[in-house]
Structure formats: C-alpha cells, structure tokens
GUPA-596332 format. One record per atom (N, C-alpha, C, O): residue in three letters; x, z, y. Coordinates in steps of 0.001 Angstrom, whole numbers, plus 524288, in hexadecimal, padded with zeros to 5 digits. Layout:
// GUPA-596332
alaXZY;...
END
This chain:
// GUPA-596332
unk0E4560FF89D1033;unk0E6720FA3ED1036;unk0EC4F0FA98D1139;unk0EDFC0FD60D14C5;unk0EF690F7D0D0E2A;unk0F50E0F7F0D0EDB;unk0F6A10F4F5D13BF;unk0F39B0F1DFD15DB;unk0FB650F5ECD1583;unk0FD610F320D1A17;unk0FDAD0ED4AD190F;unk0FC960EA1ED1C82;unk0FF2D0EBE0D1440;unk0FF8E0E64ED12F4;unk0FA360E3BAD1352;unk0F9B30DF6AD1562;unk0F62F0E66FD1146;unk0F0EC0E43BD1194;unk0EF0A0E3E4D173C;unk0EC710E024D18C0;unk0F0630E7DDD1A54;unk0EEE00E7CAD1FD9;unk0F18C0E33FD22A0;unk0EF260E09CD25DA;unk0F6870E255D215A;unk0F9570DE02D23CC;unk0F7100D8CBD2220;unk0F6AB0D52DD2546;unk0F58D0D864D1D26;unk0F3300D386D1B5D;unk0EE020D296D1E20;unk0ECA70CE1DD1F41;unk0EB0E0D6CFD1F3F;unk0E6310D644D221D;unk0E7190D492D27B7;unk0E3960D27AD2A3E;unk0EBD50D57BD29A9;unk0ED1D0D3EED2EFF;unk0EDE30CE11D2F84;unk0EE630CC0CD33D9;unk0EDFB0CB59D2B23;unk0EEE70C5B9D2B3B;unk0EB0B0C2EBD2EBB;unk0EC800BF57D3198;unk0E61F0C483D2E85;unk0E2260C1EFD31B1;unk0E3610C25CD3786;unk0E2870BEA7D3A76;unk0E5670C6EBD3935;unk0E6CC0C79ED3EB6;unk0EB740C441D4032;unk0EC220C2DAD44BF;unk0EEA60C2F9D3C54;unk0F3980C06BD3D75;unk0F3820BA8ED3C91;unk0F78E0B7FFD3D09;unk0EEFD0B862D3B4B;unk0EEB40B2CBD3A21;unk0F0F80AF74D3E81;unk0F3630AB6DD3D78;unk0F0360B115D4362;unk0F2140ADDCD47AB;unk0F7AA0AF2FD4946;unk0F9CB0ACC8D4CDB;unk0F9F90B2E5D46B6;unk0FF4B0B47DD480A;unk103250B028D46BB;unk102AC0ADA0D42AC;unk106E30AF50D4A17;unk10AC80AB38D4942;unk110120ADB5D4864;unk112C60AF08D4C24;unk111900AE5BD4391;unk116BF0B04FD4241;unk119FA0AB98D40C8;unk118DE0A91CD3CD1;unk11DFB0AA41D43DA;unk120FD0A58CD42AD;unk123F10A60ED3D8F;unk125690AA59D3BF6;unk124CA0A1A6D3B05;unk128000A1A1D3658;unk12D790A35DD37D3;unk12F660A227D3C10;unk12FEC0A62FD3451;unk135240A841D3565;unk1393B0A547D3247;unk1381F0A326D2E1C;unk13DE30A52ED3456;unk1424E0A323D3172;unk145200A7E2D2F31;unk146740AB84D320C;unk146050A7D8D2A2D;unk148740AC3CD2790;unk14E4F0AB39D273A;unk14FF90A792D2495;unk1516B0AE62D29DA;unk157170ADE9D2993;unk158FC0B1AAD256F;unk1583B0B664D25E6;unk15B6C0AFA0D216B;unk15D280B2CCD1D12;unk162D90B465D1D85;unk164E70B700D1A0A;unk165670B2E6D21B3;unk16AC20B489D2291;unk16EB40B097D2095;unk16D5A0ACF4D1DBE;unk173950B158D221A;unk177A30AD94D20B9;unk178E90AD70D1AEF;unk17B320A9A2D1915;unk1777D0B17ED1805;unk178C30B19FD1278;unk174270B01CD0F09;unk174700B09AD0A42;unk16FFF0AE50D1158;unk16B550ACDED0E59;unk16C6B0A805D0B0B;unk16F6D0A497D0C90;unk169F20A7D3D0693;unk16AA20A35FD0312;unk166EC09EE9D0453;unk1676F09AA1D0233;unk1632A09FEBD07CB;unk15F9709BC5D0979;unk15F5309BE9D0F61;unk1604D09FF4D11CA;unk15E0209784D11B3;unk15DA50975CD175F;unk1587D099C1D1921;unk154DE09A58D1605;unk1583009B1DD1E18;unk1536409D3DD2043;unk14F0409946D1FCE;unk14FD609499D2093;unk14A6D09B24D1E92;unk145EE097AFD1E00;unk14179099B4D2151;unk140E709E6AD2215;unk13E5A09629D2340;unk139CC097B6D2648;unk13594099CED22A7;unk134BA097B5D1E69;unk132F909DE7D2453;unk12E9F0A000D2152;unk129D309CEBD22FA;unk127E409D96D2754;unk127E709995D1F91;unk1238C09633D2101;unk11EE9096B3D1D55;unk11AE409439D1E3D;unk11F55099D2D1937;unk11B1509A1AD1573;unk1175709EA0D167B;unk113DE09FA2D134F;unk117FB0A156D1ACF;unk1149F0A5BBD1C1C;unk111F70A4AAD2151;unk114840A33ED2523;unk10CF10A558D216E;unk10A0E0A464D2647;unk10B6F0A890D2A52;unk10D150ACDBD28EB;unk10AC50A756D2F3C;unk10BC00AB44D334D;unk1086D0B033D3288;unk10A490B487D337E;unk1039F0AF94D30D7;unk100460B426D2FFC;unk1026D0B792D2B9A;unk1027C0BC5BD2C0D;unk104300B51DD2760;unk106640B814D2306;unk10B780BAC2D24A9;unk10C780BF33D231D;unk10EA80B819D27C3;unk1137A0BA85D29B2;unk112390BF4AD2D09;unk114EA0C342D2CB0;unk10E380BEEFD3037;unk10CB00C354D338F;unk10ACE0C7ECD304B;unk10C150CC68D3177;unk107C90C6D9D2C38;unk105E60CB04D28C7;unk10A830CD91D25FF;unk10AB90D25AD2589;unk10E310CA6BD2426;unk112D10CC84D2188;unk115E80D003D253D;unk117850D44AD23C0;unk116BA0CE3ED2A00;unk119990D150D2DD8;unk116C60D671D2F05;unk119390DA92D2F53;unk111AE0D629D2FA9;unk10EA80DAE4D30C3;unk10F000DEB8D2C31;unk10F7C0E370D2CFB;unk10EC00DCA9D276D;unk10F210DFF3D22BF;unk114750E28BD226E;unk114D90E732D2146;unk1188D0DF8BD2373;unk11DD40E1BCD233B;unk11EA70E5D8D2775;unk1213E0E9C8D2683;unk11C840E4FDD2C0C;unk11D130E8D4D303F;unk11A330EDE1D2EFC;unk11BB40F208D30E2;unk116170ED9AD2BD0;unk113150F23CD2A61;unk115C90F56ED2620;unk114540F9E8D2528;unk119B70F325D2398;unk11C6D0F5DBD1F5E;unk1204A0F9CBD219D;unk1227C0F905D25D3;unk1210F0FE02D1EB8;unk12509101CFD204A;unk12A6D0FF7FD1F28;unk12AEA0FB97D1C65;unk12E62101F0D214C;unk133BA10036D203C;unk134F010061D1A6C;unk137750FCDAD1858;unk1332510478D17D0;unk1340D104FAD1231;unk1315E1008FD0F38;unk133A70FE56D0B9F;unk12C950FF48D10AF;unk129C70FB0BD0E10;unk12C880F5D3D0ED5;unk12CF40F2B9D0B2E;unk12E6A0F4DAD1399;unk1313A0EFEDD149D;unk1364B0EFAFD1188;unk137B80EB92D0F7E;unk139030F417D112F;unk13DE30F449D0E33;unk13CDD0F352D0866;unk13FBC0F066D05E1;unk138CF0F5C0D064A;unk137740F4E4D00C6;unk135DD0EF3BCFFCD;unk1374D0ECFACFBCE;unk132F00ECEFD0361;unk131650E77BD02DE;unk136340E3EFD02E8;unk1369D0E055CFFBF;unk139CC0E4F5D0677;unk13E9A0E1D6D06C0;unk141C00E265D01B6;unk143E80DE90CFFC5;unk142050E71DCFF9B;unk144D50E806CFABC;unk1424C0E504CF63C;unk145010E283CF326;unk13D200E546CF5E0;unk13A530E26BCF1BF;unk13B170DC8BCF246;unk13BC90D9D4CEE5D;unk13AF60DA8DCF71A;unk13BC00D4F4CF7F3;unk141490D35CCF66A;unk1421A0CF27CF43D;unk145150D6BDCF78F;unk14A7D0D5A3CF625;unk14B1B0D573CF037;unk14DA80D1F0CEE25;unk148CE0D92CCED87;unk149170D930CE7CE;unk146760D457CE588;unk148780D1F7CE1DD;unk142000D2E4CE7B2;unk13F390CE41CE5D1;unk142880C956CE69B;unk142F20C614CE318;unk144E20C8D3CEB3C;unk148260C43BCEC5E;unk14CD30C408CE8AF;unk14E510BFD8CE6D9;unk14F180C885CE79F;unk1538F0C8BDCE40E;unk151FB0C712CDE8F;unk154B80C405CDC0B;unk14D8C0C914CDCB5;unk14BB90C79CCD775;unk14A600C1D2CD72C;unk14B6B0BF43CD33C;unk148150BFC7CDB4D;unk146CF0BA3ECDB83;unk14BC40B6EECDB3A;unk14BF20B30BCD867;unk14FC50B87ACDE26;unk154BD0B5A5CDE0A;unk157490B600CD8A6;unk1595A0B223CD6AB;unk157220BA9CCD650;unk1596A0BB2DCD111;unk1568E0B7CCCCD1F;unk159000B592CC9A1;unk151700B763CCD9E;unk14E6E0B413CCA09;unk14FFA0AE5BCCAA9;unk150490AB7DCC6CF;unk150F00ACB1CCF75;unk152BC0A757CD057;unk158090A65DCCDCF;unk158F30A238CCB8D;unk15B830AA33CCE34;unk160AA0A9B7CCBC0;unk1600E0A972CC5D3;unk162A00A64ACC343;unk15CB00ACB9CC3AA;unk15BCE0ACABCBDFA;unk159B40A768CBC20;unk15B360A582CB7F8;unk1563B0A50ECBF33;unk1541D09FEDCBDB9;unk1585509BBCCBDC1;unk1585F09849CBA67;unk15BE009C06CC188;unk1601E0983CCC1DC;unk1644009926CBDB0;unk166CC09576CBBF0;unk164EF09E0BCBC15;unk1690C09F73CB859;unk166E00A32ECB438;unk168470A7C8CB42E;unk1637D0A148CB0C3;unk161140A4CCCACE9;unk164FD0A748CA926;unk163CF0AB3ECA6B2;unk169910A501CA8B1;unk16D7B0A70FCA509;unk1709C0AB9DCA752;unk173610AE4BCA472;unk170350AC85CAC69;unk1734D0B09DCAEE6;unk171380B607CAD8C;unk16C7C0B6DCCAD6A;unk174C90B9BBCAC8B;unk1730E0BF30CABC6;unk171600C187CB101;unk1728A0BF5FCB525;unk16EAC0C5E3CB0C8;unk16C960C857CB581;unk170E30C9B3CB970;unk170160C938CBE28;unk175600CB5ECB78D;unk179AB0CCB4CBB1A;unk17B580C7E9CBE46;unk17C810C866CC2EB;unk17B7E0C359CBBDB;unk17D020BE89CBE99;unk178D40BCF9CC297;unk17A120BB07CC6CF;unk173E20BDDACC137;unk16F930BCB2CC4DB;unk170170C01CCC9B3;unk16F820BE35CCE13;unk1712F0C528CC8F3;unk171E10C8B6CCD6B;unk1768F0C718CD0B9;unk1765C0C757CD585;unk17AC00C574CCE2B;unk17F630C3B8CD103;unk17E2D0BEE3CD451;unk17FE30BE7DCD8CB;unk17B3D0BB41CD218;unk179C70B68CCD4FD;unk1763E0B7EACD991;unk176BA0B599CDDC1;unk172BB0BB99CD8D8;unk16F570BD53CDD1C;unk1729D0BF7BCE1A4;unk171990BE45CE62E;unk1767E0C2A5CE062;unk179F50C4B5CE46E;unk17D000C058CE718;unk17DA00C063CEBDC;unk17EE20BC9BCE411;unk181CB0B83FCE64E;unk17E600B541CEA2E;unk180150B3FDCEE7E;unk1799D0B428CE8A1;unk1760F0B150CEC12;unk174B50B474CF0FA;unk174470B246CF53D;unk1740E0B988CF058;unk172910BCDFCF4BD;unk176E60BD5BCF8C6;unk175CC0BDF6CFD6A;unk17BC30BD1ACF71B;unk180130BE23CFAAF;unk183440B956CFC27;unk187720B9DCCFE78;unk181610B4AFCFADA;unk184220AFFFCFC91;unk184050AFBAD0273;unk180150B15AD04AF;unk187D30ADE6D0517;unk18C940AB71D032C;unk190F00AF49D01EC;unk1951D0ADADD002B;unk190100B445D02C6;unk1941F0B814D0193;unk194C80B89ACFBAD;unk190E90B899CF8D3;unk199980B90BCF9CE;unk19A620B9C4CF42A;unk1988E0BF2CCF27B;unk1982D0C2BECF5AD;unk197720BFBDCED85;unk195F50C4D6CEB70;unk19A960C887CEBD1;unk19F0E0C6D9CEB41;unk199970CD8BCECC4;unk19DD80D15BCECAC;unk1A04E0D17ECE737;unk19DAA0D083CE352;unk1A55C0D2B8CE6FA;unk1A8460D293CE214;unk1A59D0D5ABCDDA5;unk1A5770D3BDCD93E;unk1A3890DA58CDE9E;unk1A1290DD49CDA49;unk19C440DA96CD802;unk19AAE0DBC5CD3A0;unk199F00D710CDAEB;unk1951D0D483CD911;unk196230CF42CD67B;unk1927E0CCD7CD47B;unk19B010CD6BCD677;unk19C380C85CCD41A;unk19C7C0C8B5CCE45;unk19D780C4CACCBA9;
END
C-alpha cells in the first residue's frame, strides 16, 4: 500500500480532528489578496498534511515544481484567452510582467 493510500485510510481516525482554516499570505508582491481556505474540510486538511509529512524532501520538491509549472501554464492560458492574437513570446512577456508586479521587468526582458 502506498503512503498516499495509507494516509487516505487515516481519514477515519481524523474525522474529529479540528484543523482551523488558514489565511494564505501571498506576500507584498502578490496579484491577489490573501484568502481564507474554506473549501476543504478539517479532516481532508489533516489527511493532506499527514500525506505531505510522509513525503521525502525530494518528493515535496518535485510536487512543488509540478504545481509551479501547472500554475504557470494556467496563467498563460488565461493570457491567451484574453489576447488570442498575441504570439507566444508576448504571452511569456505578459506572464513575467504579471509575476513581478509592481516591480518593472528587467531591461533584457522588455
């Protein structure tokens, strides 16, 4: 049985666990304000935390990398929908602009 499956089986033990909703602070350069995580039950949050704690450092790093790539592709798709006429280079430039606001893009990237 994988660690993920074992953690999912732990859900029954954790039904009464009370993990408070968290406020996510994205930092001063975030494009959106912090939002409360309210769509996940306390039991599901506990299972997720237990699963993440069972992962090796390498597994967590790979997961973070995959999530970052997914978020980037999702953002690029949103830019493409708003500006279907833009070439791929312009889409990448806009992604960088959005990621680094309010700071201007470095001169070589303009």
